[in-house]
N, C-alpha and C positions, 0 to 999 in steps of 0.2 A: 505493502500499501503506499504510497503516496506524503500519507501526513497521520501522525497522529492523536490518538488523544492529548489537548490539551495545546492545539498549537490552534493563530489566530486564522480563521480564512473569512473571504466573500463568496455570499450565493452569486454567479456573475447575471447582468445584469439582461442578459440580450438572452438568456431562458426560454424556449418558445415549450409551452402547456399542451402536453397530449407526444412531444417529440422523447423517443432515446435517449440516455444521455449514457453514456459506459463506463464503469474502471480500466483503471489507468495501465489491468493489463491485455482490456479489451478482451474477455470474460465473461463478464455479465455484468446490466443491463440494469435500470431503476424510467421512469414515465418520471418528465417532471408532473406535475400536476397543476389542476389549475388555482388549489389548496394552498401549492405553494407558491408560485409568485409572486404571495404578498413577499418575499425575503427576497429579496429580487433585490440584487443590491447593496446588501443589510454585512453588516458582519457581525462576526455571529468562533463561536469557540464552539470549536469538533471537544462530545463529552462519548462518544463512545466509537470505535470501529468494530463495524459487525461482518464475524469472519473472512475477517483479509475480503471482504468483497464493497461494502457499505458504510457508508459515516450516520453516526445522527450529531442534531450539533443543538446547541444548546436552548435552540431559540426556534425549535422547532422538533420534538425530539417524536414527533406525533411522524412522522414518514423518513426514505432510505434517502441517503444524499452520496452521490459517484462522483468521482472525479473529476471531471467532465467540466459537474455543476457549480464543481467553486474554486476559487481562485484564490494563492496567497496574499494574504491582506497585508497591505502594505501600509508604513508607518507616516501620516505626512511630513516628517521632519527626516526620510529623509527622499518624495519630492525633493525635499529642497537642496538635500544635497548629490543627487542628479540633478539640478539644477546649474551649484555651480558648478562644473562639471562641462560643462560646456560651456563655450568658447562668447565673452564677450562684449556683445555690439554698443558701436563705440558710439551715446546719444547724451548730441549737446545738452541736453535741455536735462538731463538726468546729472551733469555730470558738474554744470553747473550745481542746481538744485546745493550738488554733495559736497562741492566749496566753499559756497557761498556760509553750510551747514558747517564745514568746521572749524571756517574763520570766529561764526559766530564763542566759540569756548579759548582761544586761544584769547579772543575780544573781551570776553567774562571778567576774564584773570586778567590784564590790564585797565580798564576799568575798577577790578577792583583792587588794585598794585594803589594805583593815584584815591579812592578813596582810604587807602591810612596813610598814606602819606610814605607809600618804602621805595625809592626813588630806586632801592638799588635790582627789587623786586620789575618794577617800571621798567628798566634797564635790560635786562635778564630775555622779560618778556619778547620786543619792539625785537634783542637781536638776536630771540630765538625764532620767531613768527614773520619779521616783516623784512629782513635786512636780509637781504641772500645776496 
């Protein structure tokens, strides 16, 4: 079996009521019923593996689910990491926003040094952030 008890899965959104869906080995199938359709797209956990053929899931223990009806759960943070690995496409508007935001913090530090009358901190910060 592809999955084990405790695995987080998602019931596939595109399962069709009345269609046959097989287990990983292709030896057994079950029919996706109209009543199972309400769980399509929902996250669940496997609570039982029935005879190395079917799965029972926590949100619907009445029906049997096969490998073809299920997909692996992907945590939203994993999707963010995947996006972070893609090449960055330069966007001038975004770059300006980021640049302005990065200047905001040093400007606040400089203003704070001025408010305190800390000339040494003021010089150090202006040299660090604005002198090239």
